[in-house]
N, C-alpha and C positions, 0 to 999 in steps of 0.2 A: 165587285163580286166578293162575297167573302172568305178569307183564305181559309181551304181547306186543304187537310193530309192528300200526300201523295203516298201510293201504297205500291210496293211489287214484290211478287209473287216468286222467292229463289227455289228455286225447284233442282233438286239433287235426288235422284232416282228414287231407292224406299223414303228417304229421308232424312232431316239435317244429322242425328240423332250415329252415332259411330257403329251401335250396336241397332241400327234401325232396323235390319236386313232379318237381324234375329225373330223378333218382335212378333208374334200369329199373326198379326191384323198388316202389316210389311211385310208387300213380296218380296222374294226374294230376285225374282230375274226380274226387276223392275228398270235398272239402265236400258235392256236392248226391250223392250216391250211396249211399240207405239201407242199400242188402247191404249194404256194405263197416264203417259204424256195426255194425251188428245182429252181426256177424263180431267188433267188436273187441268187444263189448259180451260178446258168449260167453266170446271168449277170457279177459278178464278173467275173469269170473264162475266160470266153472272154476278158476282159478287161485286163488281165492278172494279175492278183491281184494275191499274195504271199499268203497270206489265208484268212480262213473265220474263226472268232471271235465270239465264244458264250457265254454271261457270264453267272452266273448261282448262284440265291438262294436258300435257303431248307427251308424257310417259308416263308408261304404265309402275306403279309400284311394285318390286318384284323379293322384297324378302318375306321370309318366315310367317313374322306379322303381318305382313302384305293378306296372307293367306289369308289371314281369317276375317278381315276386311271387306266391305262390300264397294270396292272403291278403286278397281280395275277396269270393266267391264262396260261403257258407256256411248249411249249417240254423241256423234261430233255434234257442236252447238246451233253449227249454222246451218245442219241438213236437218236437223228433228225441227229448227224454229223453220224452215221454211215448209216441213211437212203441216207443222200446224197453224199456217199460215189460211190455210184453204179449208179447215176448221174452224177458223174461227174467222173473228167478221171488227172488233175494238180497239182488243188489247193490246199492249205493247209490247213485241218481241225482241228481247236484250241479249244480244251473243257475247262471248269474251272471247279475244284473240287477242295473240299476244305481238307485240313490237318487235321480241328478240328473237322469237324464230317464226317470222313470217318473212313475208315482200308487200310493199303498199299497194304495189300495182293490183295482187290478190285478194288483199281486204278489200280494198277500192271496190275493185270490181263483184266482191261476194255481198258483198252490204249493201250498193246500191242496185246493185241484185234482188235481196232480200225485201227490199222498199218501194221498190215493182210489183214484188209476187203478192204485199199483203195490204198494199194500198196506201202505204206510206205510216206501218207502227215498226219500223226498224231501229235498233241502236245498238251501236258495237261500244263494249267491255275493254276501254283500252290498258290494258295490263302489261309489265315488264316483268316479263318470266321469274317467279319464284324457288321454281322445282328442277334445282341443281341436274336433276336426274335427266332432263329434256336435252341439255346441251349436245350429250352421244349417239341422241337422233338425229342432228341437224349436221353432223361434222366435226364436231369440237369436242376437245377432253375436260375445260373446263371451262363453267359458266359464265357468263357476262360478268362485268365486276357490276356493282350496283349503281357508281356513278354513270358508265357510261350505257348500262341501259335504258337511263334515262336520258343518256344524250340522245340517245339512236331515238327513243322515243319522243322525244319532242319535235325531230325533222320527220320521221315516220309520220305522224300524226301531220304536221305539213304537206306534207305528200298527199297523203291519202284527201286531204279535204281539198289541195289543189287539182287534185284528180276529180274529184266529186265536181270542179266546177267547169269541168271541159267543154259542155256544151249548154249552152240560155236556155234557160227554162222552154221559148216559144222556136225554137232550131232546128226541131223536124220540122219542115211544111209538107211534106208527103203529097205534094200537089202530081197528080196524076194528068193534068192537061197540060203542065209547060215540063213536067219532065224532071220538075227539081224536087231531089230527096230531103237535102238537108241546107238551110243557110249558111255556107262556107267562111260568111265575115261575120257571123252566132257561134264557131266552132273556137274553141282557144288550147293550143299547144300549151304545157306546163314546162317543159326545157330545163327540168331541177334538177341543180347538180351539186350536191353537198356534201360532208365528211365522210356518210354514211352511204348515203343514196345519188345513185344519176337514173334518172328517170324523163324519158322525156313527152311520155303522154299523147296522142288524149286517151281518157278511158274511152271503150266501147260499151261503153252503157249510159244513154238518155239521163239526164238530171231527173232527180227522182221524186217523188211525191212532195216528201218534206225540206226539198233543196236536198239537203244533207241529213242523213240517218241522224239520229243524237246522239252523243258521244257521253259516255259513262265512264266512272275512272274508280279506282280501290283507292289510291295511295294513302298513306297519313304521313309518311314520313317529312323533313322541311322539303325535301325536294321535290314530294309525293305530292305536295300542296301547292306548292310553287305550279308544279306542272297542271295540278286541276284548274287554278286559279288561273291559267294562261289559256287553259282550252279546254276545259270539262262543263256541262251542261246539268250532268247528275253524278251527285258522287256517292259511294255508298261507303260505309265506313266501321270500325268496328270499336264501340265505346262501355266502357265497363260502368259510369252512376254518372248520373243527369250536372254535375258537375267538368268532368270531364267533355261529355257532349257538349255543354255553353260552352268550352273554353276554346271546342275545334272548332265549332259553329264562327264564334264569332274573330277566330283568328281568321278562319278561312275565309268567310264573307271579305274582311277587312284587307286582305289582298287586291280584292278585284278591281278598285280602281285604279291598282296599279298597269291594268290594260283595258283602261277604262269600258268596264262593264259593269252595269246596276247590278244590283243585291238578285232581282227574281230572274234571272239566267242563267244563276247555278242552282241548284234545289240539293239541298244534302239529306241524306236518308239513311243514318242510322240503323244496322242489322239488330234485331230483338228475334230471340230465340222464346216461341210463344207456347205455354203447355196450359190449355184450357180444360178445366173444371167445371161441374151444375154448383161446388164449393169447391173454399178452398181445402180442405181436405182428402178432397178428389183429385182435383187437381195435381197436387202429393204426392199422391200414391201411382195417378197417373205416369207422373217423371222419374219417380222411384223403379217405377216398375225397367225404365231404362236403364237405369243407372244400374239395376242391379245385375244385368247382361255384358256389363263388363270388362272385361279380364284386365288385369292391372297393366300388363303388359302390354295390349294394346290402346289404352288411354297412352301409354309413355309413349308408344311410338307417333301415336299422334301429335303430342304435345312435341317432340323433336321437331317434326318436319313443319309447326306451326312457329317454333323458336326461329327457325333458320335452316332447316339441314342437317338437324344432329343428332349422332346420334347416343342416346341417353342409355342404351342396355349395358353398361357397367357400368355404370351408377346404382346405388341400393332403392328399391322401391318406397323406403321408411324411411329417407334420407331428403336431405333440402336440394331444391333445383340449384345446381353445380354456376359457379361464374365458370357464364362463355363469353369468347370473343365476339364483336360485333357483328353480324352475321352480312357476308360478302353478298349470298346467294338467295336469300331470302327475302322478307317485310321485317323491316327494321324496325316498322312500327309496331307491326304485332307483335315482333321478339319485347319491345319495351314496354307491350301491355301484360303481357303475361307473368314478365319478372318482374311486375311492380306487384300484380296481382298474388304470385307467389310469396311476397316480403309480406305487404299488409295482409295477409290471412295466414299467415305462420307455415303454410302450404305444403306436404312432402311429395316431392314427386310425382307415386302411385295417386296423392289427394287433386293434387296439381293435374292430372292429366285424366280423371274420372270430371273433375270441376266443368273442364273444357269439351267433355267427348260428345253433348250437344250443341253448344253454339261454337267452341272453335273461341270464343273469348269475345264474342259478340254476347251484350246486355240480356239477361233470362228475364222473364216473367210465367212465372210457374201463381197460377191465382184462378176464379171468374174474370166472367166476360167484363164483370162492371172495374175488377181493382186493374183487369190490361187496359183498359180505358180509360183509368183515371191515370194512369203511368204515362200513354203514351200521349194522354192531353195536356200533362206536365211540361214534358218533353216540347209538346209541339208551341206549348204556347209561353215557354219559359225559356225563349232564345236556344235551342238546344237543336233542332230539326225543320225538315221542313215536310217529314213525311216520314215509313220506313218501308226495309227490303223485309218481309218480311221472314222468316225460317220457323220451322215444325220437324219436330223429334221424327211422326213416321207420315208417309203416304200412301192412300192418298185420304187417311182418315183425320191426320192432324189440323188438314188443309179446308178438309169439311169444317171441324172445330172451329176455328176462325172463323169461314166464310158465315156458317150460321148463327154462330153466338157475338163474337165481338164486330164484323162489320155492322149488325143491325145496332148494337147501341154505338158505336159512332156515329153510325145516320140517326139516332135519336138528339144528336150532342149538338148538332147540325154542323161534324165534323170531317163527315167523307160523303162523298156522294151519290147521289140515288140515280142517276144517267149518266151517261161519257157527254161530257161538255160536245164532243167533236169525234171525227173520225182517225185522225192519224196522232199519233205516240206525244206529237210536241202541241196538238190544240189541249191533249188532257193536262198533260204536266202544264201549258201554259208556259211556252217557248215560243218566242218567235220563231218565223222560217226566214235563214239567213241568206242573205242577197247576195247573189254571185260578185264572189270576188274578182273576179275580170270586168263587172260590167258596174257594179254600186261606183256609186260617189265618195269622194277621200274622205277619212274621221268621223264615219258614222260610228258614233257609240252605243249604237243598241245591236250590229251585227259583230259577234263575238270574232269572227273570220278576219275581221283586221291584225291580230297580235299572229295571226298565221302564215302570213304571205307575207 
């Protein structure tokens, strides 16, 4: 089969632009409106997106600037996606859950349940919290250090995937005549004892339709790339140019052989912030409408958060980005990306804050459907991406523009499906169903769980 793009619809309440909620076409209360999300899910599924993706934070911003941003009230992702599973049939459902402030048993149980509820469409976006404010909601005064977060994440993944294999696929016989509900020989107790966790098991959810939900990650630092090469099946990443994306793609794919993994076992999907217009001038005017709504202080507050939880309010808006220490609480890869962007374009604090107000450092495409498809095709065919996680400035209109204009153009080029290949997220992404780690033959090169147990 000819290789085709994979596409995720990244949903964020009223839209990704920091000023989206102020736009007349965007609902201001979208974060807690299920009918809004239902409409988005059905738009994306009709367009044949591979998956919906919902990010998360488990701390509400609470300073004066936060009161002017629509980032404080929204649904918990797993709850939302469980509801959306009932009003969709084929589209994947990827939710974020942090390894820093959760327990593995909880995460394993919830995602296995979502996979059952959806008929095999669940994906777990494994993150190490980059929001330092989360620590104080979970009994800590200080955020967990960068190195410890990744050490914990590796073990967390090991426990979760082990719990997902507690039961063999045919363990539950449910034989009313004999009285046997399950076959004890096909139950496996994890008995994990590690540096961060002690978890006996088994999980009280049967092995799910996909065998295991799809593992998604977004880390792009050196340690993040190692974790992704070892454990991830999809990687979301922020890249600002074709050259940078090609370098990241080659580096991450090149690490797979260390873990006996083949190239197709990991899909790399950079984020793209997209504004579509009938003409380039119309698209630019749409984009500038949002940019004019950005208050400088709001843009700089967002910038400080994205750089790694820094308070930049003490620095002049028209001054340069100050020299900052390497973040221990945030995303080191995003800090590097934004620092380089400020230097390359000689941007002031206010200018940099405004520049990232839409895509937060993701590649920005503003133009016609043909122009946007040209860029996506170039990245796809020139070793920079297996697909994209699509961000739009406001919802639902931005998603409708992409679905109605860009998707048909990609389909005309043979770059994107016209029908789903299967019913599960794995089938549509072209990922194999993992064998149970307790029963497979040793040294399997096709099952990524060889490296996790």
